[in-house]
VOGU-3710 file (C-alpha; in Angstrom, 3 decimals, decimal comma):
1> mrtilwtlil> 51,146/4,585/66,580  50,092/1,013/67,351  53,638/-0,227/66,562  55,142/2,350/68,938  52,682/1,379/71,673  53,505/-2,321/71,371  57,220/-1,507/71,386  56,806/0,445/74,636  54,818/-2,401/76,175  57,481/-4,938/75,216
11> lcacclsvar> 60,264/-2,696/76,518  58,443/-2,265/79,818  57,904/-6,007/80,082  61,598/-6,648/79,404  62,639/-4,057/81,968  60,349/-5,620/84,572  61,749/-9,046/83,746  65,353/-7,861/84,108  64,561/-6,001/87,308  62,844/-9,096/88,673
21> addvkwlvty> 65,784/-11,326/87,771  68,279/-8,915/89,357  66,212/-8,591/92,541  67,762/-11,712/94,104  69,875/-11,374/97,246  72,334/-14,247/97,055  72,997/-15,835/100,450  74,966/-18,981/99,601  77,325/-19,292/96,625  79,677/-22,046/95,521
31> rgdalpgkew> 81,936/-22,016/92,481  83,409/-25,272/91,269  86,978/-24,019/90,741  87,844/-25,027/94,326  86,688/-27,555/96,892  83,729/-26,430/99,034  84,806/-24,134/101,891  84,140/-24,241/105,608  80,557/-22,969/105,199  79,762/-26,348/103,597
41> tqeggpsvqv> 79,487/-29,469/105,752  80,361/-32,765/104,113  78,405/-36,013/104,351  79,813/-39,266/103,035  82,909/-41,397/103,106  86,330/-41,610/101,481  85,440/-44,067/98,716  83,781/-41,293/96,679  86,237/-39,437/94,470  86,018/-35,624/94,640
51> evvdgalcia> 88,251/-33,346/92,569  88,215/-30,094/90,616  88,348/-30,685/86,859  88,463/-27,720/84,449  86,702/-25,376/86,858  83,996/-27,828/87,992  83,722/-30,076/91,043  83,529/-33,706/89,972  81,775/-36,029/92,428  82,325/-39,619/91,242
61> dasdqdmrcy> 80,521/-42,216/93,323  81,794/-45,715/92,553  80,517/-47,514/95,654  77,077/-48,836/96,496  77,926/-48,323/100,186  78,981/-44,683/100,119  77,907/-41,195/99,051  79,171/-37,594/99,066  77,139/-34,416/99,345  77,728/-30,890/100,646
71> ratweaspds> 75,287/-28,859/102,744  75,191/-25,185/103,759  72,677/-23,535/106,096  71,034/-20,159/105,579  68,542/-17,832/107,290  65,039/-18,128/105,822  62,339/-15,468/105,775  58,673/-16,557/105,503  57,761/-13,672/103,181  60,494/-14,342/100,590
81> eivvearvrv> 60,773/-16,394/97,447  63,738/-18,737/97,167  65,838/-18,890/94,017  68,300/-21,755/93,529  70,634/-21,898/90,536  73,028/-24,699/89,613  75,181/-25,318/86,572  75,693/-29,081/86,242  76,688/-31,734/83,732  75,723/-35,347/84,407
91> kslsgykhgg> 78,255/-37,914/83,242  76,732/-41,252/84,231  74,233/-42,933/86,487  73,607/-46,555/87,416  71,541/-48,335/90,008  71,779/-51,267/92,341  68,654/-53,260/93,114  68,484/-56,378/95,267  72,267/-56,645/95,106  72,513/-56,684/91,319
101> kgkgisslnc> 73,839/-53,978/89,068  71,335/-52,501/86,631  71,424/-49,884/83,904  69,901/-46,480/84,531  67,806/-45,869/87,636  64,570/-47,659/86,857  64,650/-48,981/90,424  64,992/-45,488/91,941  61,291/-45,202/92,704  61,389/-42,643/95,490
111> pwvsgspigi> 64,376/-40,352/96,231  62,947/-39,605/99,685  63,462/-43,296/100,464  66,562/-44,279/98,478  68,266/-40,894/98,187  69,360/-38,821/95,217  72,553/-39,944/93,417  72,877/-36,606/91,557  70,869/-33,566/92,510  69,963/-30,514/94,576
121> lvsngqrqeg> 67,982/-30,487/97,824  66,649/-27,320/99,474  64,788/-26,565/102,719  63,334/-23,346/104,139  62,851/-24,830/107,589  59,162/-25,487/106,954  59,208/-27,594/103,784  61,840/-29,212/101,620  62,107/-30,658/98,125  64,717/-31,446/95,520
131> lllcekyiat> 65,707/-31,754/91,892  66,906/-35,163/90,741  69,233/-35,186/87,720  69,245/-38,364/85,642  70,822/-39,123/82,285  67,612/-38,776/80,257  65,372/-36,676/82,485  65,134/-34,380/85,462  62,542/-34,747/88,207  61,362/-33,463/91,534
141> fvdrfyqmnt> 61,610/-35,940/94,393  58,001/-37,068/93,944  56,024/-36,618/90,746  57,188/-33,983/88,210  59,377/-34,909/85,238  60,983/-33,368/82,193  62,729/-35,537/79,601  66,050/-34,187/78,335  69,703/-35,083/77,815  71,620/-33,952/80,899
151> tdkfhdyrlv> 74,946/-35,424/79,755  75,581/-33,531/76,512  76,813/-30,300/78,143  76,538/-28,104/81,214  72,945/-26,973/81,773  71,708/-24,117/83,935  68,985/-25,264/86,334  66,900/-22,683/88,181  64,407/-23,444/90,951  61,990/-20,740/92,072
161> irgndmsvsv> 60,201/-21,608/95,315  57,113/-19,571/96,108  55,080/-20,879/99,050  54,250/-24,500/98,200  55,198/-24,101/94,532  58,578/-24,976/93,015  59,110/-24,259/89,314  62,107/-25,556/87,387  63,702/-23,810/84,397  66,462/-25,262/82,234
171> dgelrirgen> 68,720/-22,932/80,245  66,222/-20,124/80,697  63,150/-22,150/79,609  60,391/-23,096/82,074  60,147/-26,885/82,041  58,268/-27,760/85,252  55,555/-25,472/86,663  55,710/-27,307/89,975  52,399/-26,224/91,519  52,377/-27,591/95,111
181> afwkpaegkp> 55,657/-29,431/94,404  57,438/-27,901/97,438  55,467/-29,930/99,934  57,391/-32,206/102,312  57,662/-31,126/105,987  61,215/-29,990/106,671  63,753/-31,711/108,861  65,665/-29,119/110,894  67,051/-25,746/109,863  67,015/-24,256/106,342
191> fiqfgsnskg> 69,741/-25,643/104,070  70,850/-26,195/100,505  72,593/-29,410/99,500  74,177/-30,775/96,320  75,845/-34,038/95,357  74,783/-37,587/96,291  72,947/-38,661/99,433  72,221/-42,122/98,049  74,252/-45,212/98,916  72,366/-47,578/96,662
201> flgeafyesv> 72,918/-45,735/93,384  76,075/-44,630/91,610  76,449/-41,256/89,942  79,156/-39,050/88,483  78,532/-35,380/87,753  80,320/-32,034/87,425  79,114/-29,016/89,424  80,347/-25,715/88,016  78,306/-23,540/90,394  75,535/-23,719/92,982
211> rlgvrpatag> 73,872/-20,768/94,708  70,800/-19,846/96,722  69,166/-16,453/97,135  65,923/-14,799/98,183  63,725/-12,036/96,811  60,377/-10,458/97,756  57,457/-12,825/97,183  54,983/-12,253/94,363  51,235/-12,648/94,735  49,881/-16,200/94,593
221> tkkgikitls> 47,148/-17,505/92,336  43,492/-17,618/93,377  42,260/-21,081/94,273  39,155/-22,465/92,559  38,534/-25,556/94,677  38,865/-26,506/98,325  40,323/-29,941/99,086  39,930/-31,700/102,441  41,643/-35,012/103,205  40,324/-37,374/105,863
231> epwqipkpak> 42,433/-39,497/108,157  43,477/-42,683/106,299  42,559/-46,220/107,272  44,032/-49,563/106,302  42,146/-52,203/104,309  42,784/-55,613/105,933  43,928/-58,455/103,728  43,035/-62,131/103,847  45,549/-64,301/105,652  48,669/-65,125/103,630
241> isqtrpylyn> 47,468/-63,132/100,608  49,145/-59,931/99,459  47,013/-57,069/98,138  48,450/-54,419/95,834  47,533/-52,415/92,709  43,888/-51,519/93,453  41,227/-50,825/90,788  38,042/-49,317/92,212  34,496/-49,413/90,748  31,352/-47,724/92,011
251> vgegvllmsv> 28,678/-49,916/90,416  25,785/-48,076/92,065  23,049/-49,137/94,487  25,525/-48,661/97,350  27,997/-51,281/96,090  31,730/-50,670/95,610  33,883/-53,379/94,039  37,661/-53,396/93,944  40,051/-55,573/91,972  43,423/-56,080/93,684
261> aqgpdkhyep> 46,550/-57,926/92,592  47,265/-60,932/94,799  50,466/-62,209/93,270  53,832/-61,240/91,743  54,069/-58,508/89,123  53,906/-60,560/85,921  51,496/-61,608/83,198  48,612/-63,815/84,327  49,230/-63,090/88,009  46,183/-63,756/90,219
271> ygilkstdeg> 43,749/-61,018/91,240  40,967/-60,921/93,805  37,710/-58,990/94,218  36,700/-57,087/97,367  33,281/-55,568/98,122  32,138/-52,653/100,274  28,621/-51,432/101,042  29,605/-48,591/103,402  31,468/-46,215/101,050  34,769/-48,053/101,461
281> ktwspveglq> 35,051/-48,043/105,249  35,077/-51,846/105,397  35,746/-54,490/102,768  35,092/-58,204/102,445  36,430/-60,723/99,908  33,942/-61,880/97,283  33,640/-65,636/97,742  35,061/-67,650/94,872  37,054/-64,734/93,454  40,296/-64,742/95,401
291> ektfapqpmi> 43,700/-65,501/93,831  42,131/-66,131/90,428  44,144/-65,581/87,249  41,010/-64,666/85,307  39,268/-62,623/87,994  37,276/-59,666/86,610  38,806/-56,214/86,536  36,508/-53,638/84,922  33,001/-53,933/86,361  29,817/-52,029/85,488
301> rltdgrilgv> 26,105/-52,241/86,281  23,819/-53,193/83,411  20,372/-51,734/82,765  18,723/-54,894/84,127  20,471/-54,417/87,485  23,083/-57,130/87,118  26,810/-56,323/87,183  29,116/-57,199/84,277  32,781/-57,934/84,906  35,520/-58,822/82,402
311> srwnmkyedy> 38,757/-60,643/83,166  41,929/-58,570/83,215  43,935/-61,183/81,340  42,995/-62,439/77,864  44,992/-64,937/75,811  45,665/-65,020/72,089  44,640/-67,891/69,848  44,201/-68,524/66,103  41,035/-70,095/64,720  40,938/-72,786/62,017
321> vgkvhyigms> 41,322/-70,223/59,209  44,237/-68,472/60,911  42,302/-65,462/62,211  43,586/-64,090/65,509  41,252/-63,724/68,499  41,703/-63,294/72,240  39,823/-65,332/74,821  39,006/-64,300/78,388  36,259/-64,676/80,960  33,191/-62,528/81,588
331> ylfdrmansf> 31,103/-62,488/84,757  27,492/-61,609/85,499  26,885/-60,795/89,173  23,532/-60,371/90,877  22,493/-56,871/92,036  24,544/-56,990/95,260  27,504/-58,984/93,830  26,772/-61,906/96,146  26,782/-64,523/93,381  27,918/-64,743/89,788
341> vmfenkitvp> 28,011/-66,876/86,675  30,988/-67,099/84,299  31,210/-67,466/80,548  33,972/-67,313/77,971  34,266/-64,176/75,854  35,913/-63,621/72,487  37,815/-60,497/71,431  38,437/-59,679/67,778  40,900/-56,958/66,810  42,044/-55,778/63,357
351> kdtheimvfd> 45,519/-57,313/63,592  47,749/-59,541/65,669  48,894/-57,194/68,423  50,607/-59,412/71,005  50,269/-62,615/72,979  48,222/-60,844/75,635  45,359/-58,361/75,854  44,756/-56,581/79,171  41,441/-55,062/80,218  42,358/-52,047/82,310
361> rhifampdgs> 40,280/-50,042/84,754  37,727/-48,004/82,757  34,446/-49,190/81,253  31,514/-47,124/79,966  27,798/-47,749/79,350  26,821/-45,921/76,163  23,451/-44,352/75,293  22,785/-46,911/72,530  23,048/-49,814/74,981  26,578/-50,849/73,972
371> ilavvydgrk> 29,533/-50,929/76,370  33,037/-49,576/75,707  36,038/-50,861/77,669  39,661/-49,734/77,816  42,401/-52,273/77,017  46,090/-52,374/76,176  48,301/-55,022/74,621  51,752/-56,359/75,426  53,328/-53,885/73,015  51,915/-51,024/75,094
381> nsyllktidq> 49,227/-49,834/72,672  45,883/-48,737/74,141  42,447/-49,283/72,599  38,722/-49,028/73,166  36,754/-52,245/72,638  32,984/-52,480/72,147  30,396/-55,106/73,079  26,721/-55,157/72,103  25,925/-58,532/73,712  26,793/-57,903/77,382
391> gktwthfsti> 30,396/-59,049/77,158  30,103/-62,221/75,076  32,050/-60,709/72,171  34,243/-57,621/71,915  35,402/-55,796/68,778  37,847/-52,970/68,149  36,242/-49,521/68,468  39,270/-47,187/68,322  42,998/-46,915/68,961  43,739/-44,477/71,785
401> gkghepgvvr> 47,481/-44,308/71,240  50,934/-45,548/72,158  51,197/-46,062/75,903  49,718/-48,431/78,454  47,715/-48,324/81,697  45,329/-45,829/80,096  43,166/-43,721/82,389  40,167/-42,641/80,302  37,411/-40,210/81,306  34,190/-39,391/79,452
411> isetewtall> 33,605/-35,666/80,015  30,577/-35,356/77,735  28,974/-37,262/74,875  31,690/-36,025/72,518  34,618/-34,923/74,743  36,910/-37,626/76,141  40,472/-37,499/77,399  42,988/-40,162/78,421  46,245/-40,272/80,363  48,765/-42,930/79,274
421> rqggttpllq> 51,809/-44,366/81,005  55,137/-44,213/79,182  57,320/-45,956/81,758  58,222/-46,174/85,424  59,890/-42,785/85,865  58,591/-40,739/82,946  55,831/-38,160/82,431  52,284/-39,168/81,615  50,922/-38,573/78,112  47,522/-36,995/77,492
431> vwshdggktw> 45,362/-37,496/74,396  41,937/-36,138/73,420  38,877/-37,285/71,532  36,250/-34,836/70,273  33,976/-37,414/68,662  33,024/-39,728/71,493  36,211/-41,818/71,530  36,259/-42,708/67,823  39,492/-40,845/67,015  42,255/-39,526/69,273
441> sppavleegs> 44,724/-36,656/69,085  48,518/-36,929/69,085  49,866/-37,065/72,652  50,844/-34,080/74,791  53,517/-34,647/77,445  52,549/-33,659/80,992  54,979/-32,842/83,788  53,253/-35,274/86,151  54,100/-38,972/86,242  54,479/-41,796/86,104
451> vdadvvcmnn> 52,181/-44,867/86,448  48,563/-45,985/86,454  46,494/-42,803/86,234  42,869/-43,117/87,349  40,529/-40,300/86,277  36,952/-39,478/87,245  34,610/-36,649/86,259  32,982/-35,553/89,517  29,396/-34,465/90,027  30,581/-30,822/90,323
461> gvlacsygrp> 32,389/-30,939/86,957  35,890/-31,224/88,426  38,187/-33,881/86,946  40,109/-35,767/89,631  43,177/-37,851/88,774  45,200/-40,161/90,981  48,629/-41,381/89,894  51,800/-42,772/91,445  55,494/-43,632/91,478  57,209/-41,974/93,072
471> gcnlmfstdq> 54,734/-41,533/95,900  50,945/-41,632/95,645  49,514/-38,420/94,253  46,396/-36,542/93,286  45,644/-33,655/90,926  42,562/-31,862/89,636  41,336/-29,961/86,616  38,588/-27,319/86,631  38,701/-26,796/82,845  37,848/-30,305/81,620
481> gktwgyhqti> 41,421/-31,540/81,618  43,038/-28,726/79,641  45,242/-27,884/82,649  45,994/-29,741/85,876  46,682/-28,325/89,319  45,771/-28,463/93,029  48,326/-31,254/93,425  48,389/-33,329/96,600  51,017/-35,844/97,683  49,067/-38,379/99,698
491> tdrsgfnytt> 52,165/-40,302/100,761  55,808/-40,591/99,688  56,183/-44,121/100,987  57,647/-46,448/98,383  55,867/-49,524/97,062  54,080/-50,308/93,820  52,481/-46,865/94,334  49,360/-47,750/92,370  46,307/-45,642/93,149  42,607/-45,526/92,390
501> lhevrpgrll> 39,663/-43,245/93,159  35,914/-42,962/92,676  33,188/-40,562/93,731  31,115/-42,242/96,463  28,771/-39,286/97,002  28,589/-35,851/95,356  31,825/-34,012/96,145  33,436/-36,920/98,034  36,088/-39,198/96,537  37,270/-42,493/97,947
511> yvhdapplta> 41,032/-42,737/97,301  42,936/-46,036/97,689  46,685/-46,651/97,377  49,119/-49,479/98,092  52,138/-47,542/99,395  52,023/-50,114/101,398  49,797/-51,321/102,972  46,512/-51,034/101,059  45,128/-47,778/102,477  42,016/-45,652/101,912
521> lyvdveriq> 40,933/-42,097/102,691  38,224/-39,643/101,684  38,943/-36,553/99,589  36,246/-33,875/99,740  36,321/-31,449/96,788  34,357/-28,189/96,905  34,242/-25,714/94,027  34,784/-22,104/95,107  33,247/-19,357/92,970
//
């Protein structure tokens, strides 16, 4: 009887699934066995080769000054879901940056700025978003990624747009959930577009079919938190000094400190320290710590009221018996970070890792009086280091995993989680520790990416995470990091797109990004029962 019941349930579920899939009213359809008809408007010039090859439209862009895409309009209904399907094979992709030819599209940081060399763009007249197709991954135009081979064969891509959400399936498998991914305010009437709208990047792809349809909307999910963003404000910089890549620290007693890069993006570049005593509304440079190669990055208040800081950069050396150490600088500030003293520190790790050791953003005061700090090496391995003498010496505590720019959060005495960067346009990795950071799980691949995640456990138990490139973004977890949602795109302007955040009062985050310029805003987070 139980077997029959489960069979009936499965049959009903399958029938509902089929009925749901067949419930689409197709409004725009293109098949690649002929050139696009009069319902499609063409953008681009004659230097892009367009021809039908074996039943698919080949768009071959060989010029860094031209593009070719096709756009069709359609009538949108506010109470409908949008379904977009495309069958595409990517052949090749290359990028131009600063006039030089480069492999892949590592310089394609933001499709909203530089265009999409191969992809689909859709608008409902209120919002618009797209799917970028690259050789080794697919992505939305801002922050969702899925790694795959798009060149091996034709793949079926399906976008389902429901309100602000845009999921992406590949060959019938859900690959991107896309919560709040359909976000950007629309420009003009509803449309669907395919091909290249990028002059700076070269792409060649085959489009076998593209179509757009609508169907009745399904019920949305219940929200568990309310998010309110303030108006942003700019953080002034000292004359003739750039300020990018912020790292924010709330050291208590009303003092915020922020480490900012003040030089080119390379090893041993100078950093500077800024201070705020009004929850980030205004900032002033800390005297004696501007454009310093060994300026402190992680900073934390000690039990005696002083503030410990440790230099971002640390250099390798071998002692007289051939043992490898790393040397950097530590700082002890007074209570209000008005003055400081410096001293050399020594880092000992189990093996020779690389020429450089980088202290990243997170540092933790432990119940036993020790301090744990997050570091990574030049081979992009992340670790926890431990000091029991207020930063004079550091020893290896644990290996977090493969990946750099680790964002680590201590949820409880035993539960920790970390987000790791893989690359510039790739998903973040997430790892877990269930024993207070001593051991870490194998990585899980998220859909969000791609650089410099900052994570904080808020007073209300919500985990908040900022991350960037493309854009500057924000996401939250209400289940201690098991799932992420409530995504916000703070800006899609293109820059380094490094971000940072900290809770400045219960329920209020200060969020800083460098889109540019260096900009701050408040994010109020309220849990809803």
